[in-house]
LOLUM-675941 format. One line per 3 residues: their letters; for each residue z, y, x of N, C-alpha, C, O. Coordinates in steps of 0.2 Angstrom, whole numbers, plus 5000, padded with zeros to 4 digits. Last residue first. Example, Ala and Ser with C-alpha at 12.3 -4.5 7.8 and 13.67 -1.06 7.14 Angstrom:
! residues 2
SA	5035 4989 5064 5036 4995 5068 5039 5000 5064 5040 5006 5067 | 5039 4972 5066 5039 4978 5062 5039 4984 5066 5042 4983 5071
***
This chain:
! residues 310
NIV	4981 5136 4922 4975 5138 4919 4976 5136 4911 4971 5137 4907 | 4990 5139 4936 4991 5137 4929 4985 5140 4925 4984 5146 4924 | 4992 5135 4952 4987 5137 4948 4989 5135 4941 4988 5129 4940
EDV	5003 5138 4966 5002 5134 4960 4996 5138 4956 4996 5144 4956 | 5001 5143 4979 5007 5138 4978 5006 5135 4971 5008 5129 4971 | 4989 5146 4991 4991 5145 4984 4996 5140 4982 4996 5135 4984
TYE	4990 5156 5004 4991 5149 5002 4993 5149 4995 4998 5153 4993 | 4979 5167 5014 4984 5166 5009 4985 5158 5008 4980 5154 5010 | 4968 5171 5022 4975 5173 5024 4981 5171 5019 4986 5174 5020
KLQ	4953 5166 5027 4958 5165 5021 4965 5166 5024 4967 5163 5029 | 4937 5173 5030 4944 5172 5032 4948 5171 5026 4948 5174 5021 | 4925 5176 5025 4925 5169 5028 4933 5168 5029 4934 5162 5031
QAH	4925 5190 5022 4924 5185 5016 4925 5178 5019 4926 5173 5014 | 4926 5196 5035 4932 5196 5030 4931 5191 5024 4936 5187 5022 | 4918 5198 5045 4919 5191 5043 4924 5190 5038 4927 5185 5037
TFI	4918 5212 5047 4911 5208 5046 4912 5201 5043 4908 5199 5039 | 4931 5215 5049 4928 5217 5043 4922 5213 5041 4920 5212 5036 | 4933 5209 5061 4937 5206 5055 4934 5208 5049 4933 5204 5044
LIE	4925 5217 5069 4923 5209 5068 4927 5207 5062 4924 5203 5058 | 4931 5229 5068 4924 5228 5065 4923 5221 5064 4919 5219 5059 | 4943 5226 5074 4943 5228 5067 4936 5227 5064 4936 5225 5058
GIL	4939 5224 5087 4942 5219 5083 4942 5220 5076 4941 5215 5072 | 4935 5237 5090 4930 5231 5090 4932 5226 5086 4929 5223 5082 | 4947 5243 5090 4942 5245 5085 4936 5240 5084 4934 5239 5079
GIA	4954 5237 5100 4956 5237 5093 4951 5238 5088 4950 5235 5083 | 4946 5242 5111 4947 5234 5109 4949 5233 5102 4946 5229 5099 | 4948 5255 5110 4941 5253 5109 4942 5245 5107 4938 5243 5103
FIQ	4961 5256 5114 4959 5258 5107 4953 5255 5105 4952 5253 5100 | 4959 5252 5127 4963 5248 5123 4962 5250 5116 4961 5246 5111 | 4951 5263 5132 4948 5256 5132 4953 5252 5127 4950 5248 5124
VGL	4959 5274 5131 4953 5274 5127 4950 5267 5127 4948 5265 5121 | 4969 5271 5140 4971 5272 5133 4965 5271 5128 4965 5268 5123 | 4963 5270 5152 4965 5264 5149 4967 5265 5142 4966 5260 5138
TLL	4960 5284 5154 4954 5279 5153 4957 5273 5150 4953 5270 5146 | 4973 5289 5154 4968 5292 5149 4963 5287 5148 4961 5285 5142 | 4978 5282 5165 4981 5282 5159 4976 5284 5153 4976 5280 5148
LAP	4970 5287 5176 4970 5280 5174 4973 5279 5167 4970 5275 5163 | 4973 5301 5175 4966 5299 5174 4966 5291 5172 4962 5289 5168 | 4987 5300 5179 4985 5303 5172 4977 5301 5170 4976 5299 5165
ILV	4985 5295 5192 4989 5291 5187 4987 5294 5180 4985 5290 5176 | 4980 5303 5202 4976 5298 5199 4979 5294 5193 4975 5291 5189 | 4989 5312 5206 4984 5314 5202 4980 5309 5198 4977 5310 5193
IPR	4996 5305 5216 4999 5305 5209 4994 5308 5204 4995 5306 5198 | 4991 5308 5228 4989 5302 5224 4991 5302 5217 4988 5298 5213 | 4987 5323 5233 4992 5320 5229 4990 5314 5225 4986 5315 5220
NAL	4977 5330 5240 4981 5325 5244 4987 5323 5240 4992 5321 5243 | 4977 5344 5228 4974 5340 5234 4979 5336 5238 4984 5338 5239 | 4984 5352 5221 4983 5345 5218 4980 5341 5223 4980 5334 5223
AMD	4997 5363 5225 4991 5361 5226 4990 5353 5223 4995 5350 5223 | 5006 5374 5214 5006 5368 5218 5000 5365 5218 4996 5363 5213 | 5009 5386 5208 5005 5386 5214 5005 5380 5218 5006 5380 5224
FFL	5015 5387 5196 5019 5386 5202 5015 5385 5208 5018 5384 5213 | 5005 5389 5186 5011 5393 5186 5015 5392 5192 5019 5397 5194 | 4994 5380 5189 4993 5386 5187 4999 5391 5188 4998 5397 5189
RQV	5000 5367 5193 4994 5371 5197 4994 5378 5195 4993 5382 5200 | 5009 5364 5184 5011 5365 5191 5006 5369 5195 5008 5373 5199 | 5001 5363 5173 5006 5368 5173 5008 5369 5180 5009 5375 5182
ILV	4994 5352 5177 4990 5358 5176 4995 5364 5176 4994 5369 5179 | 5003 5342 5177 5000 5344 5183 4996 5350 5182 4996 5354 5187 | 5007 5342 5163 5012 5343 5168 5009 5346 5175 5011 5350 5178
LSF	4995 5337 5158 4997 5344 5156 5003 5346 5161 5003 5352 5163 | 4994 5324 5163 4989 5329 5165 4992 5336 5163 4990 5341 5167 | 5005 5319 5156 5005 5319 5163 5000 5324 5166 5002 5328 5170
VAG	5000 5320 5143 5007 5323 5145 5007 5324 5152 5009 5329 5155 | 4989 5311 5144 4988 5318 5142 4994 5322 5144 4994 5328 5147 | 4996 5299 5147 4991 5302 5152 4990 5309 5150 4989 5313 5155
AGF	5003 5297 5135 5006 5297 5141 5002 5301 5146 5004 5305 5150 | 4992 5296 5126 4996 5302 5125 5000 5303 5132 5002 5308 5134 | 4986 5284 5130 4982 5290 5131 4987 5296 5130 4986 5301 5134
TLV	4997 5275 5126 4994 5276 5133 4991 5282 5135 4992 5286 5140 | 4997 5278 5112 5003 5279 5117 5001 5280 5124 5004 5284 5128 | 4984 5274 5109 4986 5281 5108 4992 5282 5112 4993 5288 5115
GLL	4985 5260 5112 4980 5264 5115 4982 5272 5115 4981 5275 5119 | 4995 5255 5103 4996 5255 5111 4991 5259 5114 4993 5262 5119 | 4988 5258 5091 4995 5261 5093 4996 5261 5100 4998 5266 5103
GFF	4977 5250 5093 4976 5257 5092 4983 5261 5093 4982 5266 5097 | 4982 5237 5094 4979 5240 5100 4978 5247 5099 4978 5251 5104 | 4989 5236 5081 4992 5235 5087 4989 5238 5093 4992 5242 5096
RLP	4979 5241 5072 4986 5243 5071 4990 5242 5078 4994 5246 5080 | 4968 5234 5074 4968 5241 5076 4975 5244 5076 4977 5248 5079 | 4969 5221 5069 4970 5222 5076 4971 5229 5078 4974 5231 5083
KKT	4973 5214 5056 4974 5222 5057 4974 5223 5065 4979 5226 5067 | 4974 5201 5056 4969 5204 5051 4969 5212 5052 4965 5215 5049 | 4983 5199 5066 4977 5195 5066 4972 5199 5062 4966 5199 5064
FRV	4996 5204 5066 4990 5209 5068 4983 5205 5068 4978 5208 5070 | 5006 5195 5064 5006 5202 5061 5000 5206 5061 4999 5210 5057 | 5003 5183 5070 5007 5183 5063 5006 5190 5060 5005 5190 5054
IIL	4996 5186 5081 4994 5181 5076 4997 5182 5070 4993 5182 5065 | 5005 5194 5088 4998 5197 5087 4995 5192 5081 4992 5195 5076 | 5016 5186 5090 5017 5192 5087 5010 5195 5084 5010 5197 5079
ISL	5011 5176 5097 5012 5174 5090 5014 5181 5086 5012 5181 5081 | 5009 5182 5109 5003 5180 5106 5005 5178 5099 5000 5180 5094 | 5022 5185 5113 5017 5191 5112 5011 5188 5108 5009 5192 5103
VDV	5027 5172 5115 5030 5176 5109 5025 5182 5108 5024 5184 5102 | 5019 5168 5126 5018 5165 5119 5021 5169 5113 5018 5169 5108 | 5025 5176 5135 5018 5177 5134 5016 5174 5127 5013 5177 5123
LKR	5037 5170 5135 5037 5177 5134 5030 5179 5132 5029 5183 5127 | 5033 5157 5140 5036 5158 5133 5036 5165 5131 5035 5166 5125 | 5030 5160 5153 5025 5158 5148 5027 5159 5141 5023 5160 5137
IYL	5042 5164 5158 5037 5169 5158 5031 5167 5153 5029 5171 5149 | 5049 5152 5158 5051 5157 5154 5046 5163 5153 5045 5166 5148 | 5041 5145 5167 5041 5142 5160 5044 5148 5155 5041 5149 5150
GFP	5044 5150 5179 5037 5151 5176 5037 5149 5169 5033 5152 5165 | 5057 5146 5182 5056 5153 5180 5049 5154 5177 5049 5158 5172 | 5060 5129 5175 5057 5134 5180 5056 5141 5178 5055 5142 5172
HFS	5077 5128 5167 5069 5127 5167 5066 5131 5173 5069 5136 5175 | 5092 5120 5162 5088 5125 5167 5081 5123 5167 5079 5117 5168 | 5097 5111 5155 5098 5118 5152 5094 5123 5157 5093 5128 5155
SLA	5088 5096 5151 5091 5100 5156 5092 5107 5153 5087 5109 5149 | 5091 5083 5139 5087 5089 5141 5091 5094 5146 5096 5096 5144 | 5097 5072 5135 5098 5073 5142 5094 5079 5144 5092 5080 5150
DRK	5106 5066 5121 5101 5071 5123 5102 5073 5130 5107 5077 5132 | 5115 5058 5116 5111 5056 5122 5106 5060 5124 5101 5059 5128 | 5120 5063 5105 5125 5063 5111 5121 5061 5117 5124 5062 5123
SAQ	5109 5074 5096 5111 5067 5099 5115 5068 5105 5115 5072 5109 | 5116 5085 5084 5112 5084 5090 5114 5077 5093 5120 5075 5093 | 5115 5083 5067 5119 5082 5073 5115 5081 5079 5110 5077 5078
VVV	5108 5096 5056 5109 5089 5058 5113 5089 5065 5114 5094 5068 | 5105 5107 5043 5109 5106 5049 5110 5099 5050 5112 5095 5046 | 5089 5112 5039 5095 5108 5037 5098 5106 5043 5095 5104 5048
ERT	5079 5126 5032 5083 5123 5038 5089 5118 5036 5092 5120 5031 | 5064 5127 5024 5071 5127 5023 5074 5123 5030 5071 5119 5032 | 5050 5137 5017 5053 5133 5023 5061 5132 5021 5064 5137 5018
KFG	5034 5138 5010 5041 5138 5009 5045 5134 5014 5043 5128 5015 | 5020 5147 5016 5023 5141 5015 5031 5141 5014 5034 5145 5019 | 5014 5159 5020 5017 5158 5013 5020 5152 5012 5023 5151 5006
RAA	5010 5160 5032 5005 5159 5027 5007 5158 5020 5004 5157 5016 | 5021 5162 5039 5017 5168 5039 5011 5167 5034 5008 5172 5031 | 5026 5149 5039 5030 5154 5035 5025 5161 5034 5025 5164 5029
ALY	5018 5144 5049 5018 5141 5042 5021 5146 5037 5018 5148 5032 | 5021 5151 5060 5014 5151 5058 5014 5149 5051 5010 5152 5047 | 5035 5147 5061 5033 5154 5060 5026 5155 5058 5024 5159 5053
PFF	5034 5133 5063 5038 5136 5058 5036 5143 5056 5035 5145 5050 | 5027 5133 5076 5024 5130 5070 5028 5133 5064 5024 5135 5059 | 5030 5136 5089 5030 5141 5084 5027 5139 5077 5026 5143 5073
LQQ	5028 5124 5096 5035 5127 5096 5035 5132 5090 5041 5134 5087 | 5015 5121 5095 5019 5117 5091 5026 5120 5090 5030 5119 5085 | 5007 5129 5103 5009 5132 5097 5014 5128 5093 5016 5130 5088
DGY	5002 5128 5116 5009 5126 5115 5011 5129 5108 5017 5130 5108 | 4986 5123 5111 4990 5125 5116 4997 5123 5116 4998 5117 5115 | 4986 5122 5093 4983 5121 5099 4987 5124 5104 4992 5128 5103
LSI	4984 5118 5075 4989 5119 5081 4985 5118 5088 4980 5113 5088 | 4980 5126 5061 4977 5122 5066 4982 5124 5072 4983 5129 5074 | 4984 5124 5044 4986 5127 5050 4984 5123 5056 4985 5117 5057
EEL	4980 5116 5033 4978 5123 5033 4980 5127 5040 4978 5133 5041 | 4985 5104 5035 4978 5104 5034 4976 5112 5034 4970 5113 5035 | 4998 5105 5037 4994 5104 5043 4987 5105 5042 4983 5105 5046
VRR	5001 5107 5023 5003 5112 5028 4999 5112 5034 4996 5116 5037 | 4998 5096 5016 4993 5102 5016 4995 5107 5021 4991 5111 5022 | 5008 5087 5018 5002 5086 5021 4998 5092 5022 4994 5094 5027
RFY	5024 5094 5019 5019 5092 5015 5012 5091 5019 5012 5095 5024 | 5036 5089 5032 5032 5094 5028 5027 5090 5024 5025 5085 5026 | 5048 5090 5044 5046 5086 5039 5043 5091 5034 5046 5095 5031
RVD	5052 5090 5062 5050 5093 5056 5047 5089 5051 5044 5084 5052 | 5060 5090 5077 5060 5086 5070 5058 5091 5065 5062 5096 5063 | 5061 5097 5088 5054 5095 5087 5054 5091 5080 5049 5089 5078
CGA	5068 5113 5091 5069 5106 5088 5063 5103 5086 5059 5106 5082 | 5065 5126 5093 5064 5121 5098 5065 5114 5096 5064 5110 5100 | 5070 5133 5082 5063 5131 5082 5061 5127 5088 5056 5123 5088
DHF	5082 5136 5076 5081 5131 5080 5074 5128 5080 5073 5123 5079 | 5083 5147 5067 5088 5146 5071 5087 5141 5076 5091 5141 5082 | 5072 5160 5060 5074 5153 5061 5079 5153 5066 5080 5157 5070
GMG	5069 5173 5052 5075 5172 5055 5077 5164 5056 5081 5162 5053 | 5056 5184 5055 5058 5178 5053 5064 5175 5056 5064 5175 5062 | 5050 5195 5062 5054 5196 5056 5056 5190 5052 5059 5191 5047
TAR	5043 5194 5074 5040 5192 5067 5043 5193 5061 5041 5193 5056 | 5050 5200 5084 5043 5200 5084 5040 5199 5077 5035 5202 5075 | 5064 5198 5081 5061 5205 5082 5054 5205 5081 5051 5210 5079
HML	5064 5184 5080 5065 5188 5074 5063 5195 5075 5060 5198 5070 | 5061 5181 5094 5056 5179 5088 5057 5183 5082 5053 5185 5078 | 5072 5186 5100 5065 5189 5102 5060 5188 5096 5056 5192 5094
IHF	5082 5178 5094 5082 5185 5093 5075 5189 5095 5073 5193 5091 | 5077 5166 5099 5076 5167 5092 5078 5174 5090 5075 5177 5085 | 5080 5167 5113 5074 5166 5111 5073 5168 5103 5068 5171 5102
VGT	5094 5169 5112 5090 5174 5115 5083 5173 5113 5080 5178 5111 | 5098 5156 5107 5100 5162 5104 5095 5168 5106 5093 5172 5102 | 5094 5147 5117 5091 5147 5110 5092 5153 5106 5088 5156 5103
QLR	5103 5151 5127 5095 5151 5128 5092 5151 5121 5087 5155 5120 | 5115 5148 5121 5114 5155 5123 5106 5156 5124 5103 5161 5122 | 5115 5134 5119 5115 5139 5113 5114 5146 5115 5110 5150 5111
KLL	5114 5130 5132 5108 5129 5128 5109 5133 5122 5104 5136 5119 | 5127 5134 5137 5121 5137 5140 5115 5136 5135 5110 5140 5135 | 5135 5126 5128 5135 5133 5128 5129 5136 5131 5126 5141 5128
KRT	5128 5111 5120 5131 5114 5126 5130 5122 5125 5126 5124 5122 | 5131 5106 5103 5127 5108 5109 5131 5112 5114 5136 5115 5113 | 5138 5105 5092 5137 5099 5095 5133 5100 5101 5130 5095 5105
KPD	5138 5118 5086 5145 5115 5089 5144 5109 5093 5148 5107 5097 | 5126 5119 5081 5128 5123 5087 5134 5120 5090 5135 5120 5096 | 5116 5106 5075 5123 5110 5074 5125 5113 5080 5126 5109 5085
RRA	5099 5109 5074 5105 5105 5077 5111 5109 5077 5111 5115 5078 | 5089 5108 5060 5093 5113 5065 5099 5110 5068 5104 5108 5064 | 5074 5103 5055 5080 5101 5058 5083 5107 5062 5080 5109 5067
LVI	5065 5110 5041 5066 5110 5048 5073 5108 5050 5078 5109 5047 | 5053 5106 5029 5060 5106 5031 5061 5105 5038 5058 5101 5042 | 5041 5114 5019 5043 5112 5026 5051 5112 5027 5054 5116 5024
DVD	5040 5117 5006 5034 5114 5009 5036 5111 5016 5033 5106 5018 | 5052 5113 4993 5049 5117 4998 5044 5113 5002 5043 5107 5000 | 5058 5105 4983 5055 5112 4981 5053 5116 4987 5051 5122 4986
GAE	5061 5093 4991 5059 5093 4984 5055 5099 4982 5050 5099 4979 | 5067 5090 5003 5060 5092 5003 5057 5093 4996 5051 5094 4995 | 5079 5085 5006 5079 5092 5005 5072 5095 5003 5071 5101 5003
AVL	5077 5071 5009 5080 5073 5002 5080 5080 5001 5080 5082 4995 | 5072 5072 5022 5068 5069 5016 5071 5071 5010 5067 5073 5005 | 5084 5076 5028 5078 5080 5029 5073 5078 5023 5070 5083 5019
KPI	5092 5065 5026 5094 5072 5024 5088 5077 5024 5087 5080 5019 | 5087 5055 5034 5086 5055 5026 5088 5061 5023 5086 5063 5018 | 5090 5059 5047 5083 5059 5045 5083 5059 5037 5079 5063 5034
DDA	5103 5056 5052 5102 5062 5048 5095 5063 5045 5094 5068 5042 | 5102 5045 5060 5105 5044 5053 5104 5050 5049 5105 5050 5043 | 5098 5049 5072 5093 5047 5068 5096 5046 5061 5092 5046 5056
EIQ	5103 5064 5079 5105 5058 5077 5101 5055 5072 5100 5059 5067 | 5090 5071 5090 5095 5072 5085 5098 5065 5083 5095 5060 5085 | 5085 5067 5102 5086 5074 5101 5091 5075 5096 5095 5079 5096
FSS	5079 5055 5113 5085 5056 5109 5087 5064 5108 5089 5067 5113 | 5061 5056 5112 5068 5055 5116 5073 5056 5111 5072 5059 5105 | 5050 5059 5106 5050 5053 5109 5056 5052 5113 5056 5047 5117
PLI	5053 5067 5089 5052 5067 5097 5053 5060 5100 5055 5055 5096 | 5043 5067 5074 5049 5065 5078 5048 5065 5085 5043 5063 5088 | 5037 5074 5060 5037 5074 5067 5043 5072 5070 5048 5075 5069
LIY	5031 5068 5045 5037 5068 5049 5036 5068 5056 5033 5063 5059 | 5022 5072 5031 5022 5071 5038 5029 5072 5041 5032 5077 5040 | 5017 5066 5015 5021 5069 5019 5021 5067 5027 5020 5061 5028
DGQ	5007 5057 5011 5007 5064 5008 5012 5069 5012 5012 5075 5011 | 5000 5047 5024 5005 5049 5019 5004 5056 5017 5000 5060 5020 | 4991 5044 5034 4988 5043 5027 4993 5046 5022 4992 5046 5016
AYE	4984 5049 5050 4990 5049 5045 4987 5048 5038 4982 5051 5036 | 4974 5052 5059 4975 5045 5057 4981 5044 5052 4982 5039 5049 | 4975 5065 5061 4969 5063 5059 4969 5056 5056 4965 5053 5052
FGA	4988 5067 5066 4987 5069 5059 4980 5066 5057 4980 5064 5051 | 4987 5064 5080 4990 5059 5075 4989 5060 5068 4989 5056 5064 | 4980 5075 5084 4976 5069 5084 4980 5064 5080 4977 5060 5076
SIS	4990 5085 5082 4984 5085 5078 4980 5079 5078 4977 5077 5073 | 4999 5080 5091 5001 5081 5084 4995 5081 5080 4994 5077 5075 | 4992 5082 5103 4994 5075 5101 4996 5075 5094 4995 5070 5090
TAE	4990 5096 5103 4985 5091 5103 4987 5084 5100 4983 5081 5096 | 5004 5099 5105 5000 5102 5099 4994 5097 5098 4993 5096 5092 | 5007 5093 5118 5010 5091 5112 5006 5093 5105 5006 5089 5101
GFW	4994 5089 5130 4999 5093 5127 5001 5090 5120 4998 5086 5117 | 4985 5081 5137 4982 5087 5133 4988 5091 5130 4986 5096 5127 | 4981 5071 5151 4986 5075 5148 4983 5081 5144 4979 5085 5146
KAF	4969 5058 5147 4973 5063 5152 4977 5067 5148 4978 5066 5141 | 4966 5049 5137 4963 5048 5144 4967 5052 5149 4967 5050 5155 | 4979 5044 5125 4974 5049 5128 4972 5047 5135 4976 5044 5139
TIT	4981 5033 5113 4982 5034 5120 4976 5039 5122 4970 5038 5121 | 4989 5028 5098 4984 5032 5101 4985 5034 5108 4990 5037 5110 | 4994 5016 5087 4995 5019 5094 4989 5022 5096 4983 5019 5096
TIP	5003 5013 5073 4997 5014 5076 4998 5018 5082 5002 5022 5083 | 5014 5001 5065 5013 5006 5070 5006 5007 5072 5002 5002 5073 | 5023 4993 5056 5018 4998 5054 5017 5003 5059 5019 5009 5058
EGR	5026 4977 5063 5029 4984 5062 5023 4988 5060 5017 4988 5063 | 5023 4964 5066 5022 4966 5059 5024 4973 5057 5024 4976 5052 | 5023 4960 5078 5029 4958 5074 5028 4960 5067 5032 4958 5063
ERL	5013 4967 5084 5012 4960 5083 5017 4957 5078 5016 4952 5075 | 5020 4980 5085 5014 4979 5080 5013 4972 5079 5012 4970 5073 | 5028 4977 5096 5031 4979 5090 5026 4978 5084 5028 4975 5079
RLL	5018 4975 5106 5022 4970 5104 5026 4971 5097 5026 4966 5093 | 5013 4988 5106 5008 4983 5104 5013 4976 5102 5011 4973 5097 | 5023 4994 5112 5021 4996 5105 5017 4991 5102 5017 4990 5096
PEK	5024 4989 5125 5029 4988 5120 5027 4989 5113 5030 4986 5108 | 5010 4993 5129 5012 4986 5129 5018 4985 5124 5017 4981 5119 | 5010 5007 5130 5006 5004 5125 5008 4997 5124 5008 4994 5118
LRG	5017 5013 5140 5021 5012 5134 5017 5008 5128 5019 5006 5123 | 5008 5016 5150 5012 5010 5151 5016 5008 5144 5018 5003 5144 | 5002 5028 5147 4999 5022 5145 5003 5016 5145 5002 5011 5142
FGG	5006 5041 5150 5011 5037 5147 5008 5030 5144 5010 5027 5139 | 4996 5048 5156 5002 5046 5160 5007 5042 5157 5012 5040 5160 | 4992 5058 5142 4990 5055 5149 4996 5054 5153 5001 5058 5153
DLV	5002 5053 5127 4998 5058 5131 4996 5055 5138 4999 5050 5140 | 5001 5043 5114 5003 5043 5121 4999 5048 5125 4993 5047 5126 | 5007 5044 5098 5002 5047 5102 5004 5047 5110 5009 5051 5111
FIF	5011 5033 5085 5013 5035 5092 5007 5038 5096 5002 5034 5096 | 5015 5033 5069 5009 5034 5074 5011 5037 5080 5014 5043 5081 | 5021 5023 5056 5022 5026 5063 5016 5027 5067 5012 5022 5067
EFR	5024 5024 5039 5020 5022 5044 5022 5026 5051 5024 5031 5050 | 5032 5020 5023 5031 5024 5029 5027 5020 5034 5026 5014 5034 | 5039 5022 5007 5035 5018 5012 5033 5023 5017 5032 5028 5016
RGT	5057 5025 5005 5050 5027 5004 5046 5023 5009 5048 5020 5014 | 5070 5024 5005 5067 5020 5000 5060 5022 5000 5056 5020 4995 | 5078 5029 5015 5075 5034 5010 5072 5030 5005 5071 5033 4999
KEL	5082 5019 5024 5087 5022 5019 5084 5026 5014 5087 5027 5009 | 5071 5018 5032 5072 5013 5027 5077 5015 5021 5077 5013 5016 | 5073 5028 5041 5068 5029 5036 5069 5024 5030 5067 5025 5024
AGR	5083 5023 5049 5084 5029 5045 5079 5029 5039 5081 5031 5034 | 5076 5012 5055 5082 5011 5051 5084 5017 5046 5086 5016 5041 | 5066 5019 5062 5065 5014 5056 5070 5013 5052 5070 5013 5046
YGA	5074 5025 5072 5070 5029 5067 5068 5025 5061 5069 5027 5055 | 5080 5014 5079 5084 5019 5075 5080 5023 5070 5083 5024 5065 | 5068 5008 5083 5073 5004 5079 5077 5009 5075 5079 5008 5069
YLE	5063 5017 5092 5059 5015 5085 5064 5012 5081 5063 5013 5075 | 5072 5017 5102 5071 5023 5098 5068 5022 5091 5069 5024 5086 | 5071 5004 5107 5077 5007 5104 5076 5013 5099 5079 5013 5094
EIP	5058 5005 5111 5060 5000 5106 5066 5002 5103 5067 5001 5097 | 5058 5015 5121 5054 5016 5115 5056 5011 5110 5056 5013 5104 | 5071 5024 5128 5069 5017 5127 5065 5017 5121 5068 5017 5115
GVR	5062 5041 5128 5068 5036 5129 5066 5029 5128 5060 5028 5128 | 5054 5053 5137 5053 5048 5133 5059 5043 5134 5061 5042 5140 | 5047 5070 5139 5052 5065 5140 5051 5059 5135 5049 5060 5130
EVV	5032 5072 5136 5036 5074 5142 5041 5069 5143 5040 5064 5147 | 5024 5065 5126 5021 5070 5130 5025 5071 5137 5022 5071 5142 | 5021 5057 5112 5024 5056 5119 5021 5060 5124 5016 5058 5126
PVI	5024 5061 5096 5020 5063 5102 5024 5062 5108 5029 5064 5109 | 5024 5053 5082 5029 5053 5088 5024 5055 5094 5021 5050 5097 | 5024 5054 5065 5020 5056 5071 5025 5057 5077 5029 5061 5076
VSI	5024 5046 5050 5029 5048 5056 5024 5048 5062 5022 5043 5064 | 5020 5048 5034 5017 5047 5040 5021 5050 5046 5022 5056 5046 | 5026 5042 5019 5027 5046 5024 5024 5044 5031 5024 5038 5032
EPK	5020 5033 5010 5021 5040 5008 5023 5045 5013 5022 5051 5013 | 5006 5022 5013 5012 5025 5015 5013 5032 5012 5009 5036 5011 | 4997 5012 5002 4997 5018 5005 5004 5020 5007 5008 5021 5002
M	5000 4994 5004 5000 5000 5000 5000 5006 5004 5002 5006 5010
***
């Protein structure tokens, strides 16, 4: 029979004992009383896990295994798993111990009147440094998007199939999936769960990772707020840059006319010229983006229909 829930497990970075992990997930899903299937997506470098998954399948377990030829990332793994999913609901689960599996039925039970249920790990069960890092990230995201999620870094999400049909994931956007969905009008709910006592995720990450996440925050800001109105973002930035160059130029003119300060041999004179030119270019980028959006406006869909009563 067709499964009601398709469980996608992207194996990308960390991975726990795969058979033990599967047994925990399966036991929790059996408590929901729903029919389910598992789709394991093995990113490049994890092909060794194909054998234990095949052994589980030979025992009659509802497992589909997808193996990538090289590393493509978590967002691509989720998208690939979705192509083979048959259920009306999708459950994303991590390939390592992140939450207590016994809390999975709570997510399923809360999905009645919403489109997406997000697992939020109980802060009391997490280390202080992890809570601080999570708090700073979500403050930035709240300022950028106006959406107040609390644990977007948790990989456990349960949602209706149509959500992923309307939102395309690429790059590292799986982390920002709740924000992209909420921006399209999908109803979301956070459910507090217990963090796994076996979660071995390090609290320290390479400095470059934090830089990339800051860049990702900027990209999500543009996608969520300015995709259909690029001139508002680039236009404001361009005007501010041009204005700074104009003020700088005015100061230099006043110095030359009223204080008899020579402009020759002063490299600082190049700064206002650079700001004025840069401001015009940034504004032009926003204007070009606005023209492109206007030209293709009929092909763009920026809404989600919740219900039609005819």
